[in-house]
C-alpha positions in Angstrom: 22.8 188.1 -29.2 25.1 189.9 -26.8 24.1 190.9 -23.3 27.4 192.1 -21.8 26.0 195.0 -19.8 22.7 193.4 -18.6 23.9 189.8 -17.9 23.9 188.6 -14.3 26.9 186.3 -15.0 30.3 187.4 -14.0 32.8 187.8 -16.8 34.7 184.7 -17.9 38.5 184.7 -18.2 40.0 182.6 -20.9 43.4 181.9 -22.3 43.7 182.1 -26.0 46.3 180.6 -28.3 48.4 183.4 -29.7 47.3 182.7 -33.2 43.6 182.9 -32.0 44.3 186.2 -30.4 45.9 187.5 -33.5 42.8 186.5 -35.6 40.5 188.4 -33.1 42.8 191.5 -33.3 42.7 191.4 -37.0 38.9 191.3 -37.0 38.8 194.2 -34.7 41.2 196.2 -36.8 39.1 195.5 -39.8 36.0 196.8 -37.9 33.9 193.6 -38.1 33.4 193.7 -34.4 33.5 196.6 -31.9 35.5 194.6 -29.2 36.7 191.1 -28.5 33.6 190.2 -26.4 31.3 191.0 -29.3 33.5 188.9 -31.5 33.5 185.9 -29.2 29.7 186.3 -28.8 29.4 186.0 -32.6 31.8 183.2 -32.9 30.2 181.0 -30.3 26.8 181.8 -31.7 27.8 180.7 -35.3 29.6 177.7 -34.0 26.5 176.5 -32.1 24.3 177.1 -35.2 26.8 175.2 -37.4 26.9 172.3 -34.9 23.2 172.2 -34.7 23.1 171.9 -38.5 25.5 169.1 -38.2 28.4 171.1 -39.8 30.9 171.7 -37.1 34.3 171.1 -38.7 37.9 171.1 -37.5 40.3 173.7 -38.9 41.9 171.0 -41.1 38.4 169.9 -42.5 37.5 173.5 -43.4 40.7 174.0 -45.1 40.1 170.9 -47.2 36.5 172.0 -47.9 37.8 175.4 -49.0 40.4 173.9 -51.3 38.0 171.5 -52.8 35.5 174.5 -53.4 38.2 176.6 -55.0 39.0 173.8 -57.4 35.3 173.5 -58.2 35.1 177.1 -59.1 38.2 176.9 -61.3 36.4 174.2 -63.1 33.1 176.2 -63.4 31.2 173.9 -61.1 29.2 176.6 -59.3 25.6 177.3 -58.4 23.5 180.4 -58.3 23.7 182.0 -54.9 20.1 182.4 -54.3 19.5 178.9 -55.4 22.1 177.7 -52.8 20.6 179.6 -49.9 17.2 178.3 -50.7 18.6 174.7 -50.6 20.4 175.5 -47.4 17.1 176.9 -45.8 15.3 173.7 -46.8 18.1 171.5 -45.4 17.9 173.4 -42.2 14.1 173.0 -42.0 14.4 169.3 -42.7 17.0 168.9 -39.8 14.7 170.8 -37.5 11.7 168.6 -38.3 13.9 165.5 -37.7 14.8 166.8 -34.2 11.1 167.4 -33.4 
């Protein structure tokens, strides 16, 4: 996924909103990425995958979906995790076939 050392491209300089910088710092402190570059690599990759699956959402949309999901959990409206991931895999394959 990352190619920091072997990439021919010069590094990019970007300006982050303070709240985004804080999110990245929190992820680094938690040990989920070794540095900001690795975190950004992962974030961009995951965004592109979600977008390609037709699931790129705004922060507001994500917060609404999370709230809806939490309410469903409280009502006992859940599915088995393995079953969900199988459905997700099949959905991704169907989208790939549509794109050709």
